[in-house]
N, C-alpha and C positions, 0 to 999 in steps of 0.2 A: 177785077176781075172776079169773070163771074162766078155763079153760085153752082151751074153744071161741071166746073175744073175743080174747083174745091172738095169737091162731093169725091169726084177722082184723087187728087191726092190722098185724101183721106183713106180714100179703099184701099192704092197700094202703099200705107205703110201699114193697116190693120195687118197687111199680108204678107211683109215681111216679119210680123212681126209671130205672126201668126206658124212662120219658116225658119226665124232661130231657135221655140219653144223648141218645134220641133227634133229638130240640131241637135239640141240639148236632152233632150230627150234618151234619143238614142246614142247622143255620148255612154251616160248615164249607165244606160243599159249594158253598150259594151265592159265597162268596168265590177260593171255584179258579174257577167261570167266571168271577166280574165279574173277573176279574182277568186283563190283557192279556196274553201269552205265548205263551209255542210248544202248540200243538193248542186253540184254541179260545179262543184271546183278540181283543179286539175291530180290534185293528192289526194281527197275522196274515189276520187274512181282509179287512178293506179290503183290507191291498196286494196281494191274489190277485188280487181280481175287480180293482180298477185295474187292475192291467196287465194281466189277458184283456181287458176291455176296450178300454184303446189299441193292444193287437195288432189287434181284428176290426172296428178301427174306421179299417185304414190299407189302402187298396186295394193286391192284392196287385200292380201294379207298379210301387209308392214300396219295399212292402217287401223284392219280389226288389233295386232297386237299392242299400236302406239296406246289405243282408246281409255279412258281409264276403268282402274280393276281389270284390268287383262295383262296384266305385268308377270301374272303367271306360264302364261303364253310362250313357247316357241315358235318361230318362224316356221312354217313343213315347205316346203322345196315343192318349187313347182314344178322339179320329175317326179317325188313324191306318189304327187296330186295326179299327175298326169295316167298314173298308171292302173292300170282295170283293176289289180290284182290287188291292191292296195287296199283297195274301196269294197270290197266285196263281202255282200250284203246288207251293206249302208243304205242301197235305196229299199227296203223293205222297214227302216226304220225311219227316218227320216221326210217328211210330206213335198212335195214337190221337190224330189230332189235333183229336176234334169237342171232346173233352171236354178236351184242351191249350187248347186259345181262351178256349173255357169260363169254364177255372178264373182264364184272364189275364183275363177282362173282368169280374172277380167273378158272372157266373150262376148260376142255381143250376140244377144239373147233374136232365137227366132224368131220373124214374119206371122207367124200362123200359130204362135203361144198365145191365147189367148184364152187359156184356163187359168189364168192367175190373178183371185179377183183384186187380193190390191200387190204395191210391191213389200210392205211392210210384212205379210208374210212368206217372203221366200226371202227374205231377211235373216228370218227369224230359223229359216230352215238351214240357211246355209247360216249361222250360229253354229245351229246343231251341227250340222254337218263337219262342221270344220275341226267344229270337237272331237268328231268320233279321229275325222283325223288324225289329230293330235294326239289325240288317245296310245294311236298302231306306232306314228311315227319314232311318237319320247322312247321305245324300246328298242329305236334303231340303231350302231352304233353310231350316225350323225349325232339326230336327235341325243342320244345319250350328255354324247361331248358337248351340245347347248345346254342340254341342264344342266350337265357337268359345272358349266363356268359361270353358268347364276345361281348357282348353289354354293358355289365360292364367292360371288363377287359378295352373298346375302340380299339378293329380289326377294328371300322368300322370309325371312325373318327369319327370329331366332325361338329357340325353345321358352316358353316362358315358365318353368319350374327354376330352384335354383340353383340345386347344388347341377345341372344344366352345362351351368356355369357359359349362356351363353351361345348353345349350342347352335350351330344352322340346320336348317329344318328345311324341308321339300315339301311338295304337295301332295295328294296322293287321294284314293278315291276308295270307299271299302263294295263298290259295286258297279260292276264295268258295265251296267244299262241306265241311262238316262231317265233322268225322271225323278230318281231313288230319295240321293243325299246328294249333299253341298259339301265341299272339298271339304278337304283336312288337311293337318299340318303336322308334318310324320319327324318325328326326332329317331336321329341312330344314337342318342348319347343312352335316352332312357329305354328308348323302344314301345313310343307310347304316340298315341293324337291328339289332335288339338282344333280346337276353332281357328277362324286366321281373327285376329283382333281384330282387324281394321272391318266395319259393317259394307264397304264395296266389294268385298268375297266371298257375302253371306248369303249371294244369290246367284255361286259358280257350281256350276254341276263336278263330284265331284269326279261322273263317268268321264270326264276329258282327260283326269289324268290317269281314270284303273286304279285297280290293285295288283297288277305287277309293278310300274313304273318307278318307284319308291325304293325298292330288293334289291332290283334287279341293275339300280346305279352303284352302290354299296357289295357287290356283288363284282361286278366292272369296274371296278373304282373302289380299290379297299384298302389303297392311301388316307381316303376323306374319312375315312370311322373314324371319328374322333379319339380320344385316347385321355382319357377323363377319371383318377380316379375315380373306384365307385363309393358311392355314400350315400345312406340312405337316413332319413330324418328319425330321432325316436326322439316321440317324444316323453315330457318329463312333469311331476308336483313339484316344487320347491327342489332342485335339482335329484331329485329319484326318476329312476323312469319306471315305467309303466310297465307291467308285466302284459304277457305279448296272451298272454289266461285272461286277463279281465276286460267287462264287458266295452270300456274305451279306449282298448291297446288298441298295438304298434297291429294289422293283420294283412298277412298274407308279404310280407315283408323279403320271403329269398323270392320271389316273381323278382326283383329287380337286381338282384344279386348276379354278378356275372364269371362266369368258369372260368378258368386263366388257358389260354388256347393252348398251352404247349399242354395241357392233359388231356387233350384231346386228337383222335389219330385223323386219318385224313377221310375214313368213312366213319368220321363224326362220334366216333364212343369214346369213348373216360376210356385214357392209359391207368391198366391196371401199375401197382410197384409191386417193383419186382421180387422185393422181398419177401412180400405178402406170400408169390409166385410161389416163391421157392421154400415158403415154411409150408406152407400146404403141399410139395410134394413129395 
């Protein structure tokens, strides 16, 4: 065999070896692509797509009320938001009112809306706008029913006062304008307000619930008013009650004293005893 033939055989063997290596590398790459795992498996991409589709399909109002720290909110009906009469005066309070309203109603923004510098500004305006709409919605029949159901379920928590025996509370505000004070909790038994125990509610504006809702709720649903025996703590030293005339004695206990409903007439005045009126005559 000549040297030229030997060289040709060696070149052919080297070429076959290279083709075998290329085929093995391609098979390994196919195995890596088909294996589910990090960066490229079917499970990884499938889970992301399902999460994104679930978030996109949720309406803005439902998504907003499901966020942490928003459990006090009721879901305002779209029909209420779409009625311009229910939104009277809010355009002068909320910045970027039109864009915020479009976000709440899941409407596509207009193409010429170039005045908004950042989407986060619209989100903040949408939160404020929804809160002020919520203040008006929860005093309607539908809103009161939603909040009454949440109150009975104990979604708002209970009163921290011992003698109220864990009476359910409702959120309220001391002001109707936003940016003044955070939300408080009203107890229908002691008729006092408290700060929420969880810090997640300490940044929630009290104007989103207003000054009217908590009291209207128990006027519309008087059966929700708790019937707990009135009891007031009496401070004592070695078993002896401290006099109210003492510097460290009890103060203004009459504020927590409840009057029997049978002693009040329809106009809210005290009913005088018939014996006293006869003696005067």
